[in-house]
N, C-alpha and C positions, 0 to 999 in steps of 0.2 A: 280808316279811309280807304284802304285797298279793296275791301270787300264791298264798299259802297260804289266804287268805280266799276268793279265787276258787275254788280247788280244794275247799275245804270246802262252799261253796255248791253247786257242781256235784254233789258227792257226795250231799249232803242231797236235792237235787232228783232225782238219779238213783234213789234208793232209794224215792222217793215219786212215781214216774212218772205215776201216775194222778190225782195231786192237784195242785191249785193251791195255793200258800201265800202268805200275805202277807209283805211285807218285815219287818214287826214279828215274825212267827213265826220267820223266818230268824234275825234278830238274837237272838231268845231262845234258839234252838237253838245258836247259835254262842258264847253266853255262857260255856259251860263250857271253851271254848278261848281265852277272853279276846279274842274277835274281835267284840265287840258294838258298837264305835264306830259311831254312826249314819252319820257321814261315810264311814268306811272301807267299810262294807257297801254304801252307796249307790254309791260309786265302783266297787266290785267288780261290782255289778249292771249298772251302765252299761257296763263293759268287756265282760262276758259277753254283753250283748245288743247291743253296738255293731256297726257296719258291718264287714264281713269276719269277724265271729265268729259272732254269732247262735246261741250255745250255749244261750241261754235265751230265753223269750218273756215279755214284760212288758206287763201291762195297767196303764198308769199311771193312778193316781188323782190327779187335778189338785189336789184339796183337801188330800190328806195322802199323801205318798209312802209312808209306813209301811203304808198300807192297799192299796197296789199289789199286784196278783196276779202271781205268778211261776211259771212251769213250765219244765222242761227241754224243749228242741227236739230234733228228730231229729239235728241236728248235734252237739248236746251229748251225746246218747246215743251217738253214733258216737265222739266224742272219748273218753268213758269206757270204751267197750268195745275200742277200738283205739288206745289212748294212745300205744303205742310208734310206730305208723305215722303218727298224726295229731297228733303232739306240738305243743303251744303252750307256748313258753318263759315265758309270762305267767301260766300256770296250773299249779299243783303239786297234782296229785291223789294223790300218794304220801305226803302228810304225815299 
């Protein structure tokens, strides 16, 4: 399930490349897939933004993580466009 959530977040950001979105917007948009758990979404975002990944860029809001701003990075765009060559087993973008 975790890799599906990560893939859905990347897809959402990929198709909104010019926009930063809040974590709460991501959770709202993932609700239709039943992936709206606050903890699961936060873990997925931290994975995608983590060392060695950097698929997304996050501007952390220290007062409320839900208000943090998220956008796809060039590395994330590359993963989406060249998934077969750049495969990450922890991210399922084909779901």
